[in-house]
N, CA, C and O atoms as a printed pandas DataFrame, in Angstrom:
     atom_number atom_name residue_name chain_id  residue_number  x_coord  y_coord  z_coord
0              1         N          UNK        A               1    1.255  -15.785  -13.127
1              2        CA          UNK        A               1    1.249  -14.369  -12.836
2              3         C          UNK        A               1    2.544  -13.805  -12.792
3              4         O          UNK        A               1    3.518  -14.510  -12.527
4              5         N          UNK        A               2    2.644  -12.565  -13.034
5              6        CA          UNK        A               2    4.038  -11.923  -13.006
6              7         C          UNK        A               2    3.848  -10.750  -11.933
7              8         O          UNK        A               2    2.769  -10.355  -11.490
8              9         N          UNK        A               3    5.038  -10.311  -11.633
9             10        CA          UNK        A               3    5.063   -9.200  -10.577
10            11         C          UNK        A               3    5.264   -7.919  -11.507
11            12         O          UNK        A               3    6.222   -7.806  -12.271
12            13         N          UNK        A               4    4.423   -7.124  -11.383
13            14        CA          UNK        A               4    4.383   -5.677  -12.115
14            15         C          UNK        A               4    5.341   -4.831  -11.377
15            16         O          UNK        A               4    5.476   -4.927  -10.158
16            17         N          UNK        A               5    6.000   -4.011  -12.101
17            18        CA          UNK        A               5    6.883   -2.986  -11.565
18            19         C          UNK        A               5    6.153   -1.559  -11.727
19            20         O          UNK        A               5    5.603   -1.269  -12.790
20            21         N          UNK        A               6    6.171   -0.789  -10.763
21            22        CA          UNK        A               6    5.542    0.593  -10.845
22            23         C          UNK        A               6    6.691    1.466  -10.276
23            24         O          UNK        A               6    7.611    1.030   -9.584
24            25         N          UNK        A               7    6.509    2.815  -10.675
25            26        CA          UNK        A               7    7.423    3.789  -10.025
26            27         C          UNK        A               7    6.518    5.096   -9.597
27            28         O          UNK        A               7    7.103    5.990   -8.986
28            29         N          UNK        A               8    5.379    5.219   -9.836
29            30        CA          UNK        A               8    4.588    6.383   -9.500
30            31         C          UNK        A               8    3.365    6.140   -8.655
31            32         O          UNK        A               8    2.797    5.059   -8.810
32            33         N          UNK        A               9    2.897    6.974   -7.806
33            34        CA          UNK        A               9    1.767    6.997   -7.098
34            35         C          UNK        A               9    0.528    6.963   -7.971
35            36         O          UNK        A               9   -0.496    6.372   -7.631
36            37         N          UNK        A              10    0.675    7.659   -9.172
37            38        CA          UNK        A              10   -0.512    7.590  -10.048
38            39         C          UNK        A              10   -0.766    6.189  -10.522
39            40         O          UNK        A              10   -1.913    5.744  -10.568
40            41         N          UNK        A              11    0.370    5.430  -10.904
41            42        CA          UNK        A              11    0.185    4.111  -11.325
42            43         C          UNK        A              11   -0.287    3.240  -10.326
43            44         O          UNK        A              11   -1.076    2.339  -10.612
44            45         N          UNK        A              12    0.142    3.434   -9.123
45            46        CA          UNK        A              12   -0.501    2.539   -7.922
46            47         C          UNK        A              12   -1.925    2.853   -7.741
47            48         O          UNK        A              12   -2.734    1.941   -7.572
48            49         N          UNK        A              13   -2.307    4.168   -7.766
49            50        CA          UNK        A              13   -3.715    4.540   -7.638
50            51         C          UNK        A              13   -4.571    3.873   -8.737
51            52         O          UNK        A              13   -5.645    3.353   -8.436
52            53         N          UNK        A              14   -4.098    3.880  -10.040
53            54        CA          UNK        A              14   -4.836    3.240  -11.150
54            55         C          UNK        A              14   -4.998    1.757  -10.818
55            56         O          UNK        A              14   -6.085    1.193  -10.943
56            57         N          UNK        A              15   -3.932    1.160  -10.408
57            58        CA          UNK        A              15   -4.087   -0.262  -10.120
58            59         C          UNK        A              15   -5.132   -0.571   -8.843
59            60         O          UNK        A              15   -5.931   -1.507   -8.878
60            61         N          UNK        A              16   -5.026    0.236   -7.853
61            62        CA          UNK        A              16   -5.801    0.006   -6.766
62            63         C          UNK        A              16   -7.339    0.116   -7.079
63            64         O          UNK        A              16   -8.171   -0.708   -6.698
64            65         N          UNK        A              17   -7.622    1.294   -7.859
65            66        CA          UNK        A              17   -9.011    1.555   -8.195
66            67         C          UNK        A              17   -9.593    0.523   -9.125
67            68         O          UNK        A              17  -10.817    0.391   -9.152
68            69         N          UNK        A              18   -8.827   -0.212   -9.881
69            70        CA          UNK        A              18   -9.334   -1.197  -10.715
70            71         C          UNK        A              18   -9.192   -2.564  -10.272
71            72         O          UNK        A              18   -9.586   -3.450  -11.030
72            73         N          UNK        A              19   -8.624   -2.903   -9.013
73            74        CA          UNK        A              19   -8.282   -4.050   -8.668
74            75         C          UNK        A              19   -9.334   -4.727   -7.751
75            76         O          UNK        A              19   -9.735   -4.027   -6.821
76            77         N          UNK        A              20   -9.829   -5.940   -7.860
77            78        CA          UNK        A              20  -10.823   -6.600   -7.023
78            79         C          UNK        A              20   -9.963   -7.430   -5.949
79            80         O          UNK        A              20  -10.512   -7.719   -4.886
80            81         N          UNK        A              21   -8.686   -7.811   -6.176
81            82        CA          UNK        A              21   -7.937   -8.461   -5.294
82            83         C          UNK        A              21   -7.185   -7.633   -4.457
83            84         O          UNK        A              21   -7.062   -6.431   -4.693
84            85         N          UNK        A              22   -6.604   -8.261   -3.365
85            86        CA          UNK        A              22   -5.695   -7.450   -2.547
86            87         C          UNK        A              22   -4.403   -7.173   -3.298
87            88         O          UNK        A              22   -4.166   -7.762   -4.353
88            89         N          UNK        A              23   -3.548   -6.270   -2.764
89            90        CA          UNK        A              23   -2.360   -5.863   -3.414
90            91         C          UNK        A              23   -1.212   -5.963   -2.490
91            92         O          UNK        A              23   -1.276   -5.351   -1.423
92            93         N          UNK        A              24   -0.190   -6.651   -2.772
93            94        CA          UNK        A              24    1.068   -6.768   -2.037
94            95         C          UNK        A              24    2.177   -5.818   -2.705
95            96         O          UNK        A              24    2.654   -6.051   -3.816
96            97         N          UNK        A              25    2.538   -4.709   -1.895
97            98        CA          UNK        A              25    3.713   -3.846   -2.508
98            99         C          UNK        A              25    5.025   -4.502   -1.893
99           100         O          UNK        A              25    5.172   -4.715   -0.689
100          101         N          UNK        A              26    5.963   -4.795   -2.884
101          102        CA          UNK        A              26    7.309   -5.288   -2.549
102          103         C          UNK        A              26    8.217   -4.131   -2.659
103          104         O          UNK        A              26    8.650   -3.847   -3.776
104          105         N          UNK        A              27    8.573   -3.392   -1.577
105          106        CA          UNK        A              27    9.533   -2.297   -1.627
106          107         C          UNK        A              27   10.929   -3.126   -1.637
107          108         O          UNK        A              27   11.118   -4.040   -0.835
108          109         N          UNK        A              28   11.833   -2.765   -2.543
109          110        CA          UNK        A              28   13.153   -3.417   -2.729
110          111         C          UNK        A              28   14.077   -2.707   -3.392
111          112         O          UNK        A              28   13.777   -1.691   -4.017
112          113         N          UNK        A              29   15.276   -3.172   -3.317
113          114        CA          UNK        A              29   16.424   -2.443   -4.009
114          115         C          UNK        A              29   17.355   -3.375   -4.478
115          116         O          UNK        A              29   17.573   -4.390   -3.816
116          117         N          UNK        A              30   18.023   -3.130   -5.705
117          118        CA          UNK        A              30   19.085   -3.950   -6.211
118          119         C          UNK        A              30   20.248   -4.396   -5.334
119          120         O          UNK        A              30   20.793   -5.492   -5.462
120          121         N          UNK        A              31   20.597   -3.463   -4.424
121          122        CA          UNK        A              31   21.677   -3.702   -3.515
122          123         C          UNK        A              31   21.275   -4.537   -2.290
123          124         O          UNK        A              31   22.101   -4.774   -1.408
124          125         N          UNK        A              32   20.004   -4.985   -2.231
125          126        CA          UNK        A              32   19.479   -5.610   -1.145
126          127         C          UNK        A              32   19.475   -7.120   -1.337
127          128         O          UNK        A              32   18.639   -7.641   -2.076
128          129         N          UNK        A              33   20.353   -7.805   -0.713
129          130        CA          UNK        A              33   20.514   -9.195   -0.795
130          131         C          UNK        A              33   19.126  -10.022   -0.469
131          132         O          UNK        A              33   18.627  -10.861   -1.219
132          133         N          UNK        A              34   18.677   -9.661    0.641
133          134        CA          UNK        A              34   17.440  -10.356    0.988
134          135         C          UNK        A              34   16.244   -9.971    0.058
135          136         O          UNK        A              34   15.318  -10.776   -0.043
136          137         N          UNK        A              35   16.209   -8.852   -0.593
137          138        CA          UNK        A              35   15.284   -8.562   -1.549
138          139         C          UNK        A              35   15.395   -9.424   -2.797
139          140         O          UNK        A              35   14.409   -9.918   -3.344
140          141         N          UNK        A              36   16.600   -9.575   -3.202
141          142        CA          UNK        A              36   16.943  -10.457   -4.280
142          143         C          UNK        A              36   16.511  -11.894   -4.091
143          144         O          UNK        A              36   15.966  -12.558   -4.973
144          145         N          UNK        A              37   16.818  -12.359   -2.774
145          146        CA          UNK        A              37   16.410  -13.777   -2.423
146          147         C          UNK        A              37   15.013  -13.884   -2.329
147          148         O          UNK        A              37   14.501  -14.960   -2.639
148          149         N          UNK        A              38   14.310  -12.953   -1.955
149          150        CA          UNK        A              38   12.812  -12.960   -1.866
150          151         C          UNK        A              38   12.155  -13.006   -3.101
151          152         O          UNK        A              38   11.133  -13.685   -3.204
152          153         N          UNK        A              39   12.621  -12.350   -4.094
153          154        CA          UNK        A              39   11.945  -12.252   -5.409
154          155         C          UNK        A              39   11.281  -13.539   -5.993
155          156         O          UNK        A              39   10.093  -13.587   -6.314
156          157         N          UNK        A              40   12.167  -14.586   -6.102
157          158        CA          UNK        A              40   11.572  -15.760   -6.816
158          159         C          UNK        A              40   10.358  -16.422   -5.833
159          160         O          UNK        A              40    9.406  -17.031   -6.319
160          161         N          UNK        A              41   10.506  -16.246   -4.614
161          162        CA          UNK        A              41    9.417  -16.679   -3.754
162          163         C          UNK        A              41    8.119  -15.850   -3.975
163          164         O          UNK        A              41    6.985  -16.330   -3.949
164          165         N          UNK        A              42    8.426  -14.552   -4.194
165          166        CA          UNK        A              42    7.126  -13.629   -4.424
166          167         C          UNK        A              42    6.574  -14.046   -5.773
167          168         O          UNK        A              42    5.350  -14.102   -5.897
168          169         N          UNK        A              43    7.361  -14.342   -6.794
169          170        CA          UNK        A              43    6.907  -14.831   -7.950
170          171         C          UNK        A              43    6.021  -16.144   -7.813
171          172         O          UNK        A              43    4.936  -16.218   -8.391
172          173         N          UNK        A              44    6.453  -17.039   -7.133
173          174        CA          UNK        A              44    5.783  -18.232   -6.920
174          175         C          UNK        A              44    4.420  -17.992   -6.059
175          176         O          UNK        A              44    3.374  -18.578   -6.339
176          177         N          UNK        A              45    4.517  -17.259   -5.202
177          178        CA          UNK        A              45    3.385  -16.782   -4.439
178          179         C          UNK        A              45    2.224  -16.026   -5.126
179          180         O          UNK        A              45    1.028  -16.143   -4.861
180          181         N          UNK        A              46    2.836  -15.172   -6.124
181          182        CA          UNK        A              46    1.958  -14.475   -7.102
182          183         C          UNK        A              46    1.238  -15.571   -8.006
183          184         O          UNK        A              46    0.096  -15.360   -8.414
184          185         N          UNK        A              47    1.843  -16.611   -8.279
185          186        CA          UNK        A              47    1.159  -17.635   -9.077
186          187         C          UNK        A              47    0.168  -18.414   -8.241
187          188         O          UNK        A              47   -0.960  -18.637   -8.680
188          189         N          UNK        A              48    0.567  -18.846   -7.018
189          190        CA          UNK        A              48   -0.247  -19.648   -6.224
190          191         C          UNK        A              48   -1.481  -18.861   -5.694
191          192         O          UNK        A              48   -2.555  -19.444   -5.547
192          193         N          UNK        A              49   -1.338  -17.585   -5.418
193          194        CA          UNK        A              49   -2.452  -16.732   -4.853
194          195         C          UNK        A              49   -2.849  -15.686   -5.772
195          196         O          UNK        A              49   -3.401  -14.696   -5.291
196          197         N          UNK        A              50   -2.636  -15.758   -7.142
197          198        CA          UNK        A              50   -3.017  -14.746   -8.063
198          199         C          UNK        A              50   -4.540  -14.518   -8.198
199          200         O          UNK        A              50   -4.956  -13.509   -8.768
200          201         N          UNK        A              51   -5.335  -15.402   -7.705
201          202        CA          UNK        A              51   -6.698  -15.306   -7.750
202          203         C          UNK        A              51   -7.259  -14.270   -6.712
203          204         O          UNK        A              51   -8.304  -13.650   -6.909
204          205         N          UNK        A              52   -6.455  -14.130   -5.554
205          206        CA          UNK        A              52   -6.811  -13.337   -4.479
206          207         C          UNK        A              52   -5.939  -11.974   -4.303
207          208         O          UNK        A              52   -6.406  -10.928   -3.852
208          209         N          UNK        A              53   -4.543  -12.162   -4.750
209          210        CA          UNK        A              53   -3.530  -11.133   -4.521
210          211         C          UNK        A              53   -2.851  -10.840   -5.696
211          212         O          UNK        A              53   -2.577  -11.755   -6.473
212          213         N          UNK        A              54   -2.495   -9.518   -5.969
213          214        CA          UNK        A              54   -1.609   -9.024   -6.889
214          215         C          UNK        A              54   -0.354   -8.386   -6.369
215          216         O          UNK        A              54   -0.393   -7.462   -5.557
216          217         N          UNK        A              55    0.873   -8.943   -6.895
217          218        CA          UNK        A              55    2.113   -8.443   -6.308
218          219         C          UNK        A              55    2.536   -7.377   -7.196
219          220         O          UNK        A              55    2.437   -7.536   -8.413
220          221         N          UNK        A              56    3.049   -6.186   -6.644
221          222        CA          UNK        A              56    3.569   -5.161   -7.306
222          223         C          UNK        A              56    4.829   -4.701   -6.633
223          224         O          UNK        A              56    4.864   -4.393   -5.441
224          225         N          UNK        A              57    5.907   -4.664   -7.475
225          226        CA          UNK        A              57    7.235   -4.335   -7.094
226          227         C          UNK        A              57    7.538   -2.891   -7.097
227          228         O          UNK        A              57    7.271   -2.264   -8.122
228          229         N          UNK        A              58    8.101   -2.230   -6.010
229          230        CA          UNK        A              58    8.414   -0.895   -5.984
230          231         C          UNK        A              58    9.980   -0.690   -5.813
231          232         O          UNK        A              58   10.451   -0.859   -4.688
232          233         N          UNK        A              59   10.769   -0.355   -6.812
233          234        CA          UNK        A              59   12.142   -0.163   -6.547
234          235         C          UNK        A              59   12.351    1.259   -5.723
235          236         O          UNK        A              59   11.976    2.352   -6.145
236          237         N          UNK        A              60   12.966    1.045   -4.572
237          238        CA          UNK        A              60   12.967    2.210   -3.742
238          239         C          UNK        A              60   13.756    3.446   -4.213
239          240         O          UNK        A              60   13.454    4.582   -3.847
240          241         N          UNK        A              61   14.825    3.161   -5.075
241          242        CA          UNK        A              61   15.601    4.367   -5.522
242          243         C          UNK        A              61   14.817    4.961   -6.727
243          244         O          UNK        A              61   15.060    6.119   -7.066
244          245         N          UNK        A              62   13.884    4.221   -7.393
245          246        CA          UNK        A              62   13.352    4.861   -8.527
246          247         C          UNK        A              62   11.943    5.392   -8.187
247          248         O          UNK        A              62   11.282    5.982   -9.042
248          249         N          UNK        A              63   11.490    5.184   -6.949
249          250        CA          UNK        A              63   10.173    5.561   -6.503
250          251         C          UNK        A              63   10.039    6.318   -5.169
251          252         O          UNK        A              63    9.146    6.035   -4.370
252          253         N          UNK        A              64   10.854    7.191   -4.969
253          254        CA          UNK        A              64   10.967    7.804   -3.629
254          255         C          UNK        A              64    9.562    8.376   -3.171
255          256         O          UNK        A              64    9.289    8.288   -1.974
256          257         N          UNK        A              65    8.726    8.908   -3.966
257          258        CA          UNK        A              65    7.316    9.310   -3.516
258          259         C          UNK        A              65    6.580    8.194   -2.955
259          260         O          UNK        A              65    5.869    8.439   -1.981
260          261         N          UNK        A              66    6.633    6.942   -3.429
261          262        CA          UNK        A              66    5.951    5.927   -2.882
262          263         C          UNK        A              66    6.817    5.286   -1.522
263          264         O          UNK        A              66    6.251    4.641   -0.639
264          265         N          UNK        A              67    7.933    5.516   -1.528
265          266        CA          UNK        A              67    8.726    5.060   -0.332
266          267         C          UNK        A              67    8.177    6.043    0.776
267          268         O          UNK        A              67    7.894    5.616    1.896
268          269         N          UNK        A              68    8.034    7.397    0.426
269          270        CA          UNK        A              68    7.652    8.233    1.588
270          271         C          UNK        A              68    6.196    8.026    1.856
271          272         O          UNK        A              68    5.813    8.033    3.026
272          273         N          UNK        A              69    5.342    7.840    0.869
273          274        CA          UNK        A              69    3.926    7.688    1.200
274          275         C          UNK        A              69    3.630    6.516    2.003
275          276         O          UNK        A              69    2.718    6.547    2.830
276          277         N          UNK        A              70    4.344    5.486    1.812
277          278        CA          UNK        A              70    4.152    4.242    2.679
278          279         C          UNK        A              70    5.145    4.156    3.849
279          280         O          UNK        A              70    5.156    3.134    4.536
280          281         N          UNK        A              71    6.006    5.210    4.120
281          282        CA          UNK        A              71    6.833    5.277    5.301
282          283         C          UNK        A              71    7.821    4.077    5.399
283          284         O          UNK        A              71    8.090    3.481    6.442
284          285         N          UNK        A              72    8.332    3.804    4.142
285          286        CA          UNK        A              72    9.256    2.643    4.164
286          287         C          UNK        A              72   10.760    3.011    4.632
287          288         O          UNK        A              72   11.460    3.837    4.046
288          289         N          UNK        A              73   11.108    2.366    5.637
289          290        CA          UNK        A              73   12.386    2.652    6.271
290          291         C          UNK        A              73   13.569    1.662    6.045
291          292         O          UNK        A              73   14.739    2.012    6.198
292          293         N          UNK        A              74   13.203    0.427    5.680
293          294        CA          UNK        A              74   14.221   -0.578    5.305
294          295         C          UNK        A              74   13.550   -1.549    4.280
295          296         O          UNK        A              74   12.330   -1.599    4.121
296          297         N          UNK        A              75   14.475   -2.337    3.582
297          298        CA          UNK        A              75   14.149   -3.198    2.667
298          299         C          UNK        A              75   14.560   -4.607    3.047
299          300         O          UNK        A              75   15.623   -4.761    3.649
300          301         N          UNK        A              76   13.816   -5.619    2.748
301          302        CA          UNK        A              76   12.561   -5.598    1.913
302          303         C          UNK        A              76   11.521   -5.272    2.965
303          304         O          UNK        A              76   11.581   -5.613    4.146
304          305         N          UNK        A              77   10.464   -4.496    2.329
305          306        CA          UNK        A              77    9.159   -4.169    3.022
306          307         C          UNK        A              77    8.044   -4.611    2.090
307          308         O          UNK        A              77    7.897   -4.262    0.919
308          309         N          UNK        A              78    7.222   -5.502    2.857
309          310        CA          UNK        A              78    5.929   -5.880    2.020
310          311         C          UNK        A              78    4.823   -5.131    2.728
311          312         O          UNK        A              78    4.710   -5.083    3.953
312          313         N          UNK        A              79    4.082   -4.596    1.926
313          314        CA          UNK        A              79    2.785   -3.866    2.376
314          315         C          UNK        A              79    1.690   -4.504    1.808
315          316         O          UNK        A              79    1.580   -4.601    0.586
316          317         N          UNK        A              80    0.796   -4.989    2.655
317          318        CA          UNK        A              80   -0.454   -5.624    2.181
318          319         C          UNK        A              80   -1.683   -4.780    2.113
319          320         O          UNK        A              80   -2.136   -4.334    3.167
320          321         N          UNK        A              81   -2.252   -4.524    1.004
321          322        CA          UNK        A              81   -3.412   -3.566    0.865
322          323         C          UNK        A              81   -4.737   -4.352    0.454
323          324         O          UNK        A              81   -4.713   -5.279   -0.355
324          325         N          UNK        A              82   -5.804   -3.936    1.035
325          326        CA          UNK        A              82   -7.112   -4.346    0.707
326          327         C          UNK        A              82   -7.969   -3.052    0.521
327          328         O          UNK        A              82   -8.070   -2.196    1.399
328          329         N          UNK        A              83   -8.547   -2.990   -0.642
329          330        CA          UNK        A              83   -9.383   -1.832   -1.051
330          331         C          UNK        A              83   -8.654   -0.506   -0.799
331          332         O          UNK        A              83   -9.230    0.496   -0.375
332          333         N          UNK        A              84   -7.305   -0.571   -1.098
333          334        CA          UNK        A              84   -6.410    0.598   -1.041
334          335         C          UNK        A              84   -5.989    0.903    0.480
335          336         O          UNK        A              84   -5.267    1.869    0.729
336          337         N          UNK        A              85   -6.418    0.128    1.392
337          338        CA          UNK        A              85   -5.942    0.379    2.829
338          339         C          UNK        A              85   -4.912   -0.632    3.297
339          340         O          UNK        A              85   -5.016   -1.817    2.983
340          341         N          UNK        A              86   -3.988   -0.205    3.992
341          342        CA          UNK        A              86   -3.039   -1.120    4.573
342          343         C          UNK        A              86   -3.601   -1.975    5.662
343          344         O          UNK        A              86   -4.123   -1.492    6.666
344          345         N          UNK        A              87   -3.485   -3.255    5.441
345          346        CA          UNK        A              87   -3.975   -4.341    6.545
346          347         C          UNK        A              87   -2.845   -5.007    7.180
347          348         O          UNK        A              87   -3.026   -5.540    8.275
348          349         N          UNK        A              88   -1.632   -5.039    6.589
349          350        CA          UNK        A              88   -0.464   -5.610    7.293
350          351         C          UNK        A              88    0.763   -5.270    6.571
351          352         O          UNK        A              88    0.757   -4.730    5.465
352          353         N          UNK        A              89    1.839   -5.606    7.238
353          354        CA          UNK        A              89    3.128   -5.197    6.779
354          355         C          UNK        A              89    4.259   -6.135    7.298
355          356         O          UNK        A              89    4.155   -6.640    8.416
356          357         N          UNK        A              90    5.303   -6.369    6.531
357          358        CA          UNK        A              90    6.375   -7.123    7.051
358          359         C          UNK        A              90    7.624   -6.265    6.586
359          360         O          UNK        A              90    7.661   -5.628    5.533
360          361         N          UNK        A              91    8.671   -6.342    7.549
361          362        CA          UNK        A              91    9.886   -5.654    7.266
362          363         C          UNK        A              91   11.122   -6.574    7.453
363          364         O          UNK        A              91   11.179   -7.342    8.413
364          365         N          UNK        A              92   12.066   -6.497    6.573
365          366        CA          UNK        A              92   13.154   -7.473    6.643
366          367         C          UNK        A              92   13.039   -8.762    6.042
367          368         O          UNK        A              92   12.040   -9.009    5.366
368          369         N          UNK        A              93   13.954   -9.634    6.205
369          370        CA          UNK        A              93   13.975  -10.849    5.482
370          371         C          UNK        A              93   12.854  -11.739    6.303
371          372         O          UNK        A              93   12.876  -11.833    7.530
372          373         N          UNK        A              94   11.846  -12.395    5.443
373          374        CA          UNK        A              94   10.917  -13.131    5.894
374          375         C          UNK        A              94   10.818  -14.454    5.065
375          376         O          UNK        A              94   11.198  -14.480    3.894
376          377         N          UNK        A              95   10.321  -15.506    5.668
377          378        CA          UNK        A              95   10.190  -16.801    5.003
378          379         C          UNK        A              95    9.117  -16.775    4.028
379          380         O          UNK        A              95    8.165  -16.014    4.203
380          381         N          UNK        A              96    9.187  -17.562    2.984
381          382        CA          UNK        A              96    8.076  -17.676    2.139
382          383         C          UNK        A              96    6.791  -18.222    2.763
383          384         O          UNK        A              96    5.681  -17.840    2.393
384          385         N          UNK        A              97    6.983  -19.118    3.711
385          386        CA          UNK        A              97    5.813  -19.763    4.353
386          387         C          UNK        A              97    5.218  -18.643    5.262
387          388         O          UNK        A              97    4.008  -18.692    5.481
388          389         N          UNK        A              98    5.862  -17.767    5.741
389          390        CA          UNK        A              98    5.119  -16.789    6.570
390          391         C          UNK        A              98    4.432  -15.648    5.640
391          392         O          UNK        A              98    3.460  -15.030    6.076
392          393         N          UNK        A              99    4.862  -15.432    4.587
393          394        CA          UNK        A              99    4.140  -14.584    3.670
394          395         C          UNK        A              99    2.958  -15.355    3.067
395          396         O          UNK        A              99    1.874  -14.785    2.946
396          397         N          UNK        A             100    3.124  -16.608    2.690
397          398        CA          UNK        A             100    1.978  -17.358    2.354
398          399         C          UNK        A             100    0.810  -17.529    3.476
399          400         O          UNK        A             100   -0.386  -17.595    3.192
400          401         N          UNK        A             101    1.296  -17.584    4.679
401          402        CA          UNK        A             101    0.244  -17.510    5.844
402          403         C          UNK        A             101   -0.385  -16.203    5.797
403          404         O          UNK        A             101   -1.611  -16.095    5.793
404          405         N          UNK        A             102    0.377  -15.228    5.763
405          406        CA          UNK        A             102   -0.448  -13.876    5.644
406          407         C          UNK        A             102   -1.453  -13.842    4.618
407          408         O          UNK        A             102   -2.625  -13.526    4.821
408          409         N          UNK        A             103   -0.886  -14.228    3.336
409          410        CA          UNK        A             103   -1.834  -14.016    2.168
410          411         C          UNK        A             103   -3.161  -14.951    2.423
411          412         O          UNK        A             103   -4.244  -14.596    1.957
412          413         N          UNK        A             104   -3.034  -16.109    3.150
413          414        CA          UNK        A             104   -4.112  -16.927    3.436
414          415         C          UNK        A             104   -5.033  -16.369    4.413
415          416         O          UNK        A             104   -6.258  -16.449    4.328
416          417         N          UNK        A             105   -4.314  -15.741    5.439
417          418        CA          UNK        A             105   -5.101  -15.126    6.539
418          419         C          UNK        A             105   -5.785  -13.864    6.359
419          420         O          UNK        A             105   -6.781  -13.589    7.029
420          421         N          UNK        A             106   -5.293  -13.061    5.467
421          422        CA          UNK        A             106   -5.862  -11.775    5.147
422          423         C          UNK        A             106   -7.092  -11.929    4.198
423          424         O          UNK        A             106   -7.707  -10.932    3.817
């Protein structure tokens, strides 16, 4: 599985409408060291949990409307969606095991 990059609300809505899995939105920035450290772990988690979860990356500087829509105040922020509704969120540096636990529990 790969991590898809989106920049608009329309792209996200199209994904959510056609997606049977949960969606993890990864709000990140190139200047954010924890974001860059987290990316390989998210790629691995996308592979391991791809049957249940789809990971979507949202670059904060390129997607201000999505940042506003999801009230993102810091990076990295992971927003977990089911059927288009937010079911959980993490902010700041998190461990891969804590993310895997969330994915398994949601």
